[in-house]
N, C-alpha and C positions, 0 to 999 in steps of 0.2 A: 651605391649607398654605403655609408660607413657602418662599422659595427655598432657604434653608439646610436646612430639613427635607426638602424633596424631593430634594436632592442626596445625602442619606444613605441613601435607600431603595435596596436592591439592584436592579440591573438584570440580567436574564437574557439572555445572548447565546448564540446557537447558531452554532458553527463546524463546518465539514465539511471533512475531509481527503479529496480526490478524486484518483484517478489521472488523469494526462494522457496516459500511454502505457504500454505493457507494460514491466515492469522488465527490466533487463539480466540475463542468465543468467551466473552465475559458474561457469566450467568451463574447464579448460586445453585449448587448441587443440593438436591433434596435428601441425599443419603449421607454425605460427609460435609465437612466445612469448606471444601474447595470452591472457588468461584471462577474456574476456567475449564473450558471444554475444548477438545481438539477434534476436528473433522478431517477425514481422509477423502471426502467426496462421495460417500455412499448414500444412496437414496432408498426410500421405501415408498412404494406406490400401492394403493389399495383401491380397486375398482368395485363399485357396487352398481350393477346394471349400467346405466349411462353416465354415472357420476364417478369422479376420481378424486382421491386425496393423495397428495405427494408431500413427503417430509424429507428433510436433509438430516441425516443422523450424525450425532456428535457424542464422543466419549469423555467422561469426566477425567481430568488429569490426575485426580486424587485416588478415586476408587474404581474407575472404569465403568461406572453406571452410564447407560445410554439415555440421551435426551433426543427428542424429535423437534426439529424446527419446521414449522408449517410453511410450505412453499405454496401449495394450492389446496383449497378446501372446498369440497362439494362442487367441483367444476364439471361441466358437461365435457365428456371425453372429446367430442367433436370440436370443441372450442380451443383445445390445446393443440398447438402446432405439432405435426408429426415429428419434425426434427428435434423438438424439445423432449418429446416422449422417448425418442430413441436415445438421446443423451442421458435421460433419467435411467432408462433400463441398462445403459452401458456404464452407469456410475461414473460419469464424466467429471473429473476434478475441475476442469475448466468451467463447467456449468456451476459447480459449487462456488468457485471464486466469483463468478458473475453475480450469483444470487446473494452472496455475503456482502457484496458491494452495493446492493440495492437497499436504499434507506427504508423503503416500505416494508421489506422483509424484516429488517432489524427492529423497526417500531412494532410490527405485529407480534414478534416473538420476544420483545423486551430484552434485547441483547445489545452489547457493544463489542467492538473488535479490539484485540490487543495485537499490534503489529510489531512488538518488540522482537528483535532477532528474526523477523520473517521477511526481511528485504536486504538488498545489497546495492551499493553504489558503484556503477561502472563509469570510470572517468576516461577510458580510452588510452591510458598511459600516464606517465609522470607529468606533473604540472610544469609550466614554463617558468622556472625561477629567475631566468635571465631577462625576462620581459618586465617592463615597467607597468604595463596595463594588460590585464587579461579579462576578456569578456567570456562569461560562461553561460550557456543555455542549459537549464536543467529540465529534463522531461521525465514524467512519471508514467511508467508502463501500466500501472494500476493506481487506483485512488488510495494511496498509502499516506496517511497523515504523519508527517515528519517535521521536526523543527529545522528550518533552513540553516540556523547556526550550526546544528549538528552535521548536516550535509556538507556545509562549507568547511568545517573543521576537519572532517574525515577526508574530503576530496583534496584539500590543500595541505594536509599534514600539520594542522595547527591545533591548539587547544580551543575549547569553546570560549574561554576567557580571552584568548588572543583574538578570536573572531569578534567578540564584543568590543574589544579595544579598537580594532580596525573600523568597526561601524561608528563608534563614538568619535574617532579621529577623522571620519569622512573619507577613509580610504577604501571602504567597502560600501557600495551603493547599489540600490535596486529600486525598481518602480513599485515593488510590493513591500509590505511590512515584513521584515525579517524576524520579528518576534512572534511567538505563538507557533502554530503548526500550519503547514500548507500541504495540499495534496494535488494542487494544480501546477502546471508548468510555469516556470519563471526564469528570469535572467538576472545576472548581477555582474558588476564590474569591480575588479580588484585592482587598486592602484598601489604599487609598492614604493 
């Protein structure tokens, strides 16, 4: 196969979006004007006879005031899995991450998550600039809502305007909408 023929063969790249820390919690502080809280994965549990309450603790980024996010309220201790109780008592940050990704917990506590600067894109090395067609599979290690145009710009070393131009010219295609935010795995093809 000649060099020009080999450069037209599609290359499949695998990118992974990974969290680097827990996201900020968007909630108004009752003490100061801040609207973000940070959690390190600390829990508080309070048992009263056979009932247990569990909260995830978060500190205001402005004044340091503590807020409690309700995880379980007035639950029978026997109905809570022992491994979950162990993780709560060990202040497991992995459990905190799982709970923050639970839509029911976010609704119950009236919070949103801010993933700004809380994730990184791992591309597995430099892109293949010599290839005419590059197929990329993007996998999310956690449900992190990110604009696909931002991921593509970062992964390919382009500007977001450059990515938009590629989309408009039909040189960047995907089976999913590339506008808005995504937190599910997707693929795209870049034609140079």
